[in-house]
C-alpha positions as CSV (number, residue, x, y, z in Angstrom):
1,M,30.1,-37.1,-45.8
2,L,31.4,-34.1,-47.8
3,S,29.1,-31.1,-48.0
4,N,28.7,-29.6,-51.4
5,G,28.4,-26.0,-50.3
6,G,32.1,-25.1,-49.9
7,L,33.5,-21.6,-49.6
8,G,34.6,-21.4,-53.2
9,G,37.8,-23.4,-53.3
10,C,41.1,-23.2,-51.3
11,G,42.5,-20.3,-53.4
12,Q,39.4,-18.2,-53.0
13,V,39.2,-18.9,-49.3
14,E,42.9,-17.9,-48.8
15,R,42.2,-14.6,-50.6
16,H,39.2,-13.9,-48.3
17,L,41.3,-14.7,-45.2
18,A,44.1,-12.5,-46.4
19,A,41.7,-9.6,-47.0
20,L,40.2,-10.2,-43.6
21,D,43.6,-10.1,-41.9
22,A,44.6,-7.0,-43.7
23,A,41.3,-5.2,-42.8
24,V,41.6,-6.2,-39.1
25,E,45.2,-5.1,-39.0
26,G,44.3,-1.8,-40.5
27,L,41.6,-1.2,-38.0
28,L,44.0,-2.1,-35.2
29,T,46.7,0.4,-36.3
30,D,45.0,3.2,-38.2
31,P,44.3,6.3,-36.1
32,L,40.7,6.9,-35.0
33,S,41.1,10.4,-33.7
34,G,40.0,11.9,-37.0
35,L,36.6,10.2,-36.8
36,S,33.6,12.3,-35.8
37,E,31.3,11.1,-33.0
38,A,28.8,9.9,-35.6
39,D,31.6,8.0,-37.4
40,V,32.7,6.3,-34.1
41,V,29.1,5.1,-33.6
42,K,28.8,4.0,-37.2
43,T,32.2,2.1,-37.0
44,L,31.2,0.3,-33.8
45,Q,28.0,-0.8,-35.5
46,R,29.7,-2.0,-38.7
47,V,32.3,-3.9,-36.8
48,E,29.6,-5.6,-34.7
49,T,27.7,-6.5,-37.8
50,S,30.9,-8.1,-39.3
51,L,31.5,-10.0,-36.1
52,R,28.0,-11.4,-36.1
53,K,28.4,-12.5,-39.7
54,A,31.7,-14.1,-38.7
55,S,29.8,-16.2,-36.2
56,G,27.8,-17.5,-39.2
57,V,31.0,-18.4,-40.9
58,G,32.0,-20.3,-37.8
59,H,28.7,-22.2,-38.0
60,R,29.5,-23.2,-41.6
61,L,33.0,-24.5,-40.6
62,I,31.5,-26.5,-37.7
63,V,29.0,-28.1,-40.1
64,E,31.9,-28.9,-42.5
65,S,34.0,-30.4,-39.7
66,V,31.1,-32.6,-38.5
67,E,30.0,-33.8,-41.9
68,R,33.6,-34.7,-42.8
69,S,34.2,-36.4,-39.5
70,I,37.2,-34.2,-38.9
71,P,37.1,-34.4,-35.1
72,G,37.2,-38.3,-35.2
73,N,39.9,-38.3,-37.8
74,L,42.1,-36.2,-35.5
75,A,41.3,-38.4,-32.4
76,C,39.0,-35.9,-30.8
77,R,36.2,-37.2,-28.7
78,S,33.6,-34.8,-30.1
79,I,33.2,-31.6,-32.1
80,N,33.2,-29.7,-28.8
81,D,36.6,-31.3,-27.8
82,F,37.9,-30.5,-31.3
83,L,37.0,-26.8,-30.9
84,V,38.5,-26.6,-27.4
85,T,41.8,-28.1,-28.4
86,T,42.1,-26.5,-31.8
87,L,41.0,-23.0,-31.0
88,R,41.9,-22.9,-27.2
89,I,38.5,-21.7,-26.2
90,A,36.5,-22.4,-23.1
91,A,34.3,-25.5,-23.1
92,S,31.2,-23.3,-22.5
93,D,32.1,-21.2,-25.5
94,A,32.6,-24.4,-27.7
95,A,29.2,-25.7,-26.5
96,K,27.5,-22.4,-27.4
97,R,29.0,-22.4,-30.9
98,V,28.0,-26.0,-31.6
99,K,24.5,-25.4,-30.4
100,G,24.3,-22.3,-32.6
101,A,25.5,-24.3,-35.6
102,T,22.9,-27.0,-34.8
103,K,20.1,-24.5,-34.8
104,V,21.0,-22.0,-37.5
105,G,23.6,-23.9,-39.6
106,T,22.9,-25.3,-43.1
107,W,23.3,-29.1,-42.9
108,H,23.1,-31.6,-45.7
109,T,21.5,-34.9,-46.5
110,V,23.5,-38.0,-47.3
111,G,23.0,-37.1,-50.9
112,G,24.5,-33.6,-50.4
113,D,21.2,-31.6,-50.6
114,E,20.9,-28.7,-48.3
115,M,18.4,-28.9,-45.4
116,D,16.4,-26.0,-43.9
117,A,17.9,-24.6,-40.7
118,T,16.1,-25.6,-37.5
119,L,15.5,-21.9,-36.8
120,P,15.2,-20.4,-40.3
121,A,14.3,-16.8,-39.4
122,T,17.1,-16.8,-36.8
123,A,19.5,-18.1,-39.4
124,S,18.6,-15.4,-41.8
125,A,19.2,-12.7,-39.1
126,V,22.6,-14.2,-38.4
127,R,23.6,-14.1,-42.0
128,A,22.5,-10.5,-42.2
129,G,24.7,-9.7,-39.2
130,A,21.6,-8.4,-37.3
131,I,22.0,-10.7,-34.3
132,G,24.8,-12.5,-32.5
133,P,25.4,-15.8,-30.7
134,D,23.8,-14.6,-27.4
135,H,20.6,-13.8,-29.4
136,V,20.6,-17.2,-31.0
137,A,21.0,-18.9,-27.6
138,A,18.1,-16.9,-26.1
139,I,15.8,-17.8,-29.0
140,A,16.8,-21.5,-29.0
141,K,16.2,-21.7,-25.2
142,T,12.7,-20.3,-25.6
143,M,11.9,-22.6,-28.6
144,R,12.9,-25.6,-26.5
145,K,10.2,-24.8,-24.0
146,I,7.3,-24.6,-26.5
147,P,5.1,-27.5,-25.3
148,H,4.4,-30.6,-27.4
149,G,1.2,-30.4,-29.3
150,T,1.7,-26.8,-30.4
151,G,0.8,-26.4,-34.1
152,V,3.5,-26.1,-36.7
153,D,2.1,-22.7,-37.7
154,E,2.3,-21.4,-34.2
155,I,5.9,-22.7,-33.8
156,T,6.9,-21.0,-37.0
157,I,5.4,-17.7,-36.0
158,A,6.9,-17.9,-32.5
159,E,10.4,-18.3,-33.9
160,K,9.9,-15.5,-36.4
161,I,8.6,-13.1,-33.7
162,L,11.6,-13.9,-31.5
163,A,14.1,-13.5,-34.4
164,D,12.5,-10.2,-35.5
165,A,12.6,-8.9,-31.9
166,A,16.2,-9.9,-31.6
167,R,17.1,-7.6,-34.6
168,S,16.2,-4.6,-32.5
169,T,16.8,-5.6,-28.8
170,T,19.2,-7.3,-26.5
171,P,19.5,-11.0,-25.7
172,E,18.2,-10.4,-22.2
173,D,15.1,-8.7,-23.7
174,V,14.6,-11.7,-26.0
175,T,14.5,-13.9,-23.0
176,K,11.9,-11.7,-21.4
177,I,9.8,-11.7,-24.6
178,G,10.1,-15.4,-24.7
179,I,8.6,-15.8,-21.2
180,H,5.5,-13.9,-22.2
181,L,5.3,-15.6,-25.6
182,L,5.3,-19.0,-23.9
183,A,2.6,-17.8,-21.5
184,H,0.5,-16.9,-24.5
185,L,1.1,-20.1,-26.4
186,N,0.6,-22.3,-23.4
187,P,-1.5,-20.4,-20.9
188,D,-2.5,-23.4,-18.8
189,G,-0.2,-26.3,-19.8
190,D,2.9,-25.9,-17.5
191,L,1.3,-24.1,-14.6
192,P,1.0,-26.2,-11.5
193,D,-2.5,-26.6,-10.2
194,E,-3.9,-24.5,-7.3
195,R,-3.3,-27.3,-4.8
196,E,0.4,-27.6,-5.8
197,R,0.9,-23.8,-5.6
198,R,-0.7,-23.8,-2.2
199,R,1.7,-26.6,-1.1
200,R,4.8,-24.8,-2.3
201,R,4.0,-21.3,-1.0
202,G,5.9,-20.0,2.0
203,I,8.3,-17.5,3.4
204,R,11.1,-18.8,5.5
205,I,12.7,-16.5,8.1
206,G,15.9,-18.0,9.4
207,K,17.6,-17.6,12.7
208,Q,19.3,-14.3,13.5
209,G,23.1,-14.7,13.1
210,A,26.0,-13.3,15.1
211,D,26.1,-10.3,12.8
212,L,22.4,-9.7,13.6
213,M,21.3,-10.4,10.0
214,T,18.4,-12.7,9.3
215,P,18.2,-14.8,6.1
216,I,14.8,-15.0,4.4
217,S,13.8,-17.2,1.4
218,G,10.7,-18.8,0.1
219,M,8.2,-19.0,-2.8
220,L,5.4,-16.4,-3.4
221,D,2.2,-17.5,-5.0
222,P,1.0,-15.4,-8.0
223,E,-1.5,-13.5,-5.9
224,L,1.0,-12.4,-3.3
225,R,3.5,-11.4,-6.1
226,A,0.8,-9.4,-7.7
227,L,0.1,-7.6,-4.4
228,L,3.7,-7.0,-3.7
229,D,4.8,-5.6,-7.0
230,P,2.9,-2.3,-6.8
231,V,4.2,-1.7,-3.2
232,L,7.8,-2.2,-4.4
233,A,7.2,0.0,-7.5
234,K,6.1,2.8,-5.2
235,L,8.7,2.5,-2.4
236,A,11.7,0.9,-4.1
237,R,12.4,3.5,-6.8
238,P,16.1,4.5,-7.1
239,G,16.8,7.4,-4.8
240,M,13.9,6.7,-2.5
241,N,14.2,5.5,1.1
242,N,18.0,5.0,1.0
243,P,19.3,4.6,4.6
244,D,22.9,5.2,3.3
245,D,22.0,8.6,2.0
246,P,20.8,11.1,4.6
247,E,19.5,13.4,1.8
248,S,17.4,10.6,0.1
249,P,13.7,11.4,0.1
250,S,11.7,9.1,2.4
251,G,8.1,7.9,2.2
252,D,6.5,7.3,-1.2
253,V,7.4,8.7,-4.6
254,D,4.0,10.4,-5.1
255,A,4.0,12.4,-1.9
256,S,2.9,16.0,-2.6
257,T,5.8,17.3,-0.6
258,L,8.5,15.3,-2.5
259,D,11.3,17.4,-3.9
260,R,11.7,16.0,-7.5
261,T,15.1,17.7,-7.9
262,A,16.3,16.1,-4.7
263,L,15.0,12.7,-5.9
264,A,16.8,12.9,-9.2
265,K,20.1,13.8,-7.5
266,A,19.5,11.0,-5.0
267,A,18.8,8.5,-7.7
268,A,22.1,9.4,-9.5
269,R,23.9,8.7,-6.2
270,D,22.0,5.5,-5.4
271,T,24.4,2.5,-5.7
272,R,22.1,-0.1,-4.1
273,T,21.2,-3.3,-5.9
274,P,17.6,-4.0,-6.7
275,A,17.6,-6.5,-3.8
276,Q,18.7,-3.9,-1.4
277,R,16.2,-1.4,-2.6
278,N,13.4,-4.0,-2.2
279,H,14.6,-4.7,1.3
280,D,14.5,-1.0,2.2
281,A,11.1,-0.6,0.6
282,M,9.6,-3.5,2.6
283,K,10.9,-1.9,5.7
284,V,9.2,1.4,4.9
285,A,6.0,-0.4,3.8
286,L,5.7,-2.2,7.1
287,Q,6.4,1.0,9.0
288,Q,3.6,2.7,7.2
289,L,1.2,-0.2,7.7
290,L,2.0,-0.3,11.4
291,S,1.6,3.5,11.8
292,S,-1.3,4.4,9.6
293,G,-2.6,1.3,7.9
294,V,-2.7,3.0,4.5
295,L,-0.2,3.5,1.7
296,G,-1.7,6.4,-0.1
297,S,-1.6,6.5,-3.9
298,H,0.9,5.8,-6.6
299,R,0.9,7.9,-9.8
300,G,-2.6,9.1,-9.1
301,L,-4.1,5.7,-8.3
302,P,-4.5,3.7,-5.1
303,V,-1.6,1.4,-4.3
304,T,-3.2,-1.9,-5.3
305,A,-2.8,-4.7,-7.7
306,I,-4.3,-3.8,-11.1
307,I,-5.3,-6.7,-13.3
308,T,-6.6,-6.3,-16.9
309,M,-8.7,-9.1,-18.5
310,T,-10.9,-9.3,-21.5
311,L,-14.6,-10.2,-21.4
312,Q,-13.6,-13.4,-23.3
313,Q,-11.1,-14.4,-20.5
314,L,-13.7,-13.6,-17.9
315,E,-16.3,-15.9,-19.6
316,D,-13.8,-18.7,-20.3
317,A,-12.2,-18.5,-16.8
318,S,-9.0,-20.0,-18.3
319,G,-5.5,-18.9,-19.2
320,V,-3.4,-16.2,-17.6
321,V,-3.6,-12.4,-17.3
322,T,-1.0,-9.7,-16.7
323,T,-0.8,-7.2,-13.9
324,A,0.0,-3.5,-14.2
325,S,3.4,-4.4,-12.8
326,G,4.1,-6.9,-15.5
327,G,3.4,-10.1,-13.5
328,I,1.6,-13.1,-14.8
329,V,-1.4,-14.4,-12.8
330,P,-3.5,-17.5,-13.5
331,I,-7.1,-16.5,-14.3
332,K,-8.5,-18.4,-11.4
333,D,-6.3,-16.5,-9.0
334,A,-7.2,-13.2,-10.7
335,L,-10.9,-14.0,-10.3
336,R,-10.4,-14.7,-6.6
337,M,-8.6,-11.4,-6.2
338,A,-11.4,-9.7,-8.1
339,E,-13.9,-10.8,-5.4
340,R,-12.4,-8.1,-3.2
341,A,-11.8,-5.6,-6.0
342,H,-13.5,-2.4,-7.4
343,P,-14.1,-3.2,-11.1
344,A,-13.6,-0.5,-13.7
345,L,-15.1,-0.7,-17.2
346,V,-13.0,0.7,-20.1
347,L,-14.5,0.9,-23.6
348,F,-12.1,0.6,-26.6
349,D,-12.5,1.3,-30.3
350,H,-11.9,-1.4,-32.9
351,N,-8.2,-0.8,-32.8
352,G,-7.9,-1.5,-29.0
353,R,-7.5,2.2,-28.1
354,P,-9.6,3.9,-25.3
355,L,-12.4,6.2,-26.4
356,H,-12.3,9.9,-25.7
357,L,-11.6,10.8,-22.0
358,G,-10.2,14.3,-21.7
359,R,-9.6,17.1,-19.2
360,S,-8.2,20.6,-19.3
361,R,-5.6,20.2,-16.6
362,R,-2.0,19.1,-17.3
363,L,-1.9,16.0,-15.0
364,A,-3.9,13.0,-16.1
365,S,-6.8,11.9,-14.0
366,A,-7.0,8.5,-12.2
367,D,-9.7,7.4,-14.7
368,Q,-7.4,8.3,-17.7
369,R,-4.5,6.4,-16.1
370,L,-6.7,3.3,-15.6
371,A,-7.8,3.5,-19.2
372,L,-4.2,3.7,-20.4
373,I,-3.1,0.8,-18.1
374,A,-5.8,-1.3,-19.7
375,A,-4.9,-0.3,-23.2
376,S,-1.1,-0.1,-23.2
377,R,-0.2,-2.2,-20.2
378,G,3.2,-0.6,-19.9
379,C,5.8,1.7,-21.3
380,T,5.1,2.3,-25.0
381,R,8.7,2.9,-26.2
382,P,9.7,0.0,-28.6
383,G,11.7,-2.6,-26.7
384,C,10.9,-1.4,-23.2
385,D,9.3,-3.9,-20.8
386,A,8.7,-1.5,-17.9
387,P,5.2,-2.3,-16.6
388,A,2.4,0.2,-16.0
389,T,3.3,0.6,-12.4
390,L,6.7,2.1,-13.4
391,A,5.3,4.4,-16.1
392,A,4.1,7.9,-16.1
393,V,1.4,9.5,-18.3
394,H,3.2,11.0,-21.3
395,H,1.8,13.8,-23.5
396,I,2.4,12.6,-27.1
397,R,2.2,16.2,-28.2
398,E,3.9,18.1,-25.3
399,W,1.8,20.2,-22.9
400,K,4.1,23.2,-23.6
401,D,3.2,22.8,-27.3
402,D,-0.5,23.0,-26.6
403,G,-0.9,19.3,-26.3
404,R,-4.2,18.6,-24.5
405,T,-4.6,16.2,-21.6
406,D,-6.9,14.0,-23.6
407,I,-6.8,10.2,-23.7
408,T,-6.1,10.4,-27.5
409,N,-3.0,12.5,-26.7
410,E,-1.7,10.4,-23.8
411,D,0.1,7.2,-23.3
412,L,2.4,5.5,-20.8
413,A,6.2,6.0,-20.7
414,C,8.5,4.9,-17.9
415,D,10.7,7.6,-16.3
416,C,13.8,6.6,-18.3
417,C,12.0,6.5,-21.6
418,H,10.1,9.7,-20.9
419,A,13.4,11.6,-20.4
420,L,14.5,10.4,-23.9
421,V,11.8,12.5,-25.6
422,H,13.3,15.9,-26.3
423,D,14.4,18.1,-29.3
424,G,18.2,17.9,-28.6
425,P,20.8,15.5,-29.9
426,G,19.8,11.9,-29.3
427,G,16.2,12.8,-28.6
428,W,13.3,10.5,-29.5
429,K,10.0,11.7,-30.9
430,T,6.5,10.4,-30.3
431,D,3.4,10.6,-32.5
432,V,0.0,8.9,-32.9
433,A,-0.1,6.2,-35.6
434,P,-2.4,7.4,-38.4
435,P,-5.7,5.6,-39.3
436,D,-4.2,3.9,-42.3
437,S,-1.3,2.4,-40.5
438,E,-1.0,-1.2,-39.2
439,Y,-1.6,-0.2,-35.6
440,P,-3.9,3.0,-35.8
441,G,-4.1,5.1,-32.7
442,R,-1.1,3.5,-31.0
443,T,1.9,5.6,-29.9
444,E,4.7,5.5,-32.4
445,W,8.3,6.3,-31.3
446,T,11.0,7.5,-33.7
447,A,14.5,6.8,-32.6
448,P,17.4,9.3,-33.2
449,P,19.5,8.7,-36.3
450,H,22.4,7.1,-34.5
451,I,20.0,4.3,-33.4
452,D,17.8,4.1,-36.5
453,P,19.2,5.9,-39.6
454,E,15.9,5.1,-41.4
455,Q,14.0,7.1,-38.8
456,K,11.1,4.6,-39.0
457,P,8.3,5.1,-36.5
458,R,7.7,2.0,-34.4
459,V,5.3,0.8,-31.8
460,N,6.0,-1.4,-28.8
461,H,4.8,-5.0,-28.9
462,R,6.3,-6.1,-25.6
463,H,3.0,-5.8,-23.8
464,H,0.9,-7.0,-26.7
465,L,2.4,-10.3,-27.7
466,D,-1.2,-11.7,-28.0
467,E,-2.0,-9.3,-30.9
468,L,1.5,-9.8,-32.4
469,V,1.1,-13.6,-32.5
470,S,-2.5,-13.5,-33.8
471,G,-1.6,-11.0,-36.5
472,A,1.5,-12.8,-37.6
473,L,-0.3,-16.1,-37.6
474,A,-3.1,-14.6,-39.8
475,R,-0.5,-13.2,-42.3
476,Y,1.4,-16.5,-42.3
477,R,-1.7,-18.5,-43.1
478,A,-2.8,-16.0,-45.7
479,R,0.6,-16.5,-47.5
480,Q,0.3,-20.2,-47.2
481,D,-3.2,-20.2,-48.7
482,A,-2.1,-17.9,-51.5
483,E,0.8,-20.2,-52.3
484,L,-1.5,-23.2,-52.3
485,R,-3.9,-21.5,-54.6
486,R,-1.0,-20.6,-56.9
487,W,0.2,-24.2,-57.1
488,Q,-3.3,-25.4,-57.6
489,G,-3.7,-22.9,-60.4
490,Q,-0.5,-24.1,-62.1
491,G,-1.6,-27.7,-61.8
492,E,-5.0,-27.0,-63.3
493,R,-3.4,-25.1,-66.2
494,Q,-1.0,-28.0,-66.9
495,I,-4.0,-30.5,-66.9
496,R,-5.9,-28.3,-69.3
497,R,-2.9,-27.9,-71.6
498,H,-2.4,-31.7,-71.5
499,A,-6.1,-32.3,-72.2
500,D,-6.0,-29.8,-75.1
501,G,-2.9,-31.6,-76.6
502,I,-4.7,-35.0,-76.4
503,S,-7.8,-33.5,-78.1
504,E,-5.8,-32.0,-80.9
505,G,-4.1,-35.3,-81.4
506,D,-7.5,-37.1,-81.6
507,D,-8.4,-34.8,-84.5
508,E,-5.4,-35.7,-86.5
509,V,-5.8,-38.3,-89.2
510,P,-3.0,-41.0,-89.2
């Protein structure tokens, strides 16, 4: 079948291609040394936007090829085979392009009418050049995992949330957002029951080899993972406990005798992988357990698993909750852990922010940190998924600028994001969202101009997907209801006009 949405005729397409060739040739040959640093950044961004739009052109051509049966006409086994042989690309690349066209391409009915894209919000972002093929693949992978039985409204909102997030973050981050989004949409559905988790749990320690190394593997249940995360957050930080660096600080990152300058230098030298840092941290943890039996504190709090749940979750005893380290724990496991816990009650205002809790000292108290963990759940910079165990307490208005150590002037920021807040080039700014904003009381971050030319303050939704889903769903349904009322109103007006016409005709004398 021939699609009716061509590129404008052969002559017009040839002119577009000639202009494209000339533009690329110019960018390949024209000198770049005259560009300022800001111009180099802007050029990179504009080229990337054009490349992303070009992937959308590729989707259109794939649709055209399939609907015209071009692969079959040229004795190719499939559209994938056609792309591999015609473009000399890898089979994996061809598969990604075809999947992208399937999800965001505009296909046509037998009659030639355009059909809506499978992922409409994602398709719109591709056409705008805001996201690339890897973003599309990450969104599609998450959408495939949405369980059967999920409502159409929820599916529509989920895809829009992922597409909107992809416009401002990386494909890897989209995948991470998708994991938590699926946990919100399907808190109980795909989780194995407790008996199955108990059956699969285990840590296997292999035989020691000739090189004296011992393999270890296994499966951790959610409770053990939740207990392990804060230990690793404390002892596996870059620069800490590095056996390859004699000047690396040892022990825990919150020791009063720790030289912060030495830690920063050691972290810059640290070339260990996360797996190696975890290994070294476990060694130190076991040494401490054997020697003293205690691990001290981490960022002002005891080293323990911190779980935040709402009163509704406690009453329903269903679903999943998150830990301060970003892990996901089934509610039943969390309640079992709570049997041995010290509960803390935190009161919030109607916007989900903790009520006043202040002090006159620069460092936040343990109670303040607990309140921030419950409210913010992790680093507050937009796009950052660092959990609360990897975050420090940040003064929104700096202490040096007379910012008080009050709960209303504090929030969480991981070490990397905290260092981004400064007055120099490339510095971020933080502020408290005003009462009339969409998220009053939340911490707003403003990116530097090279990242966001609009300088629009934004909040981080990574740790609050529940509110993001519910808010987006409410707005979506309100638009649907308004549209329905508009159509009903038009129908009623047409009926009245028709009735009025009949009445006027009855009054006429033949």
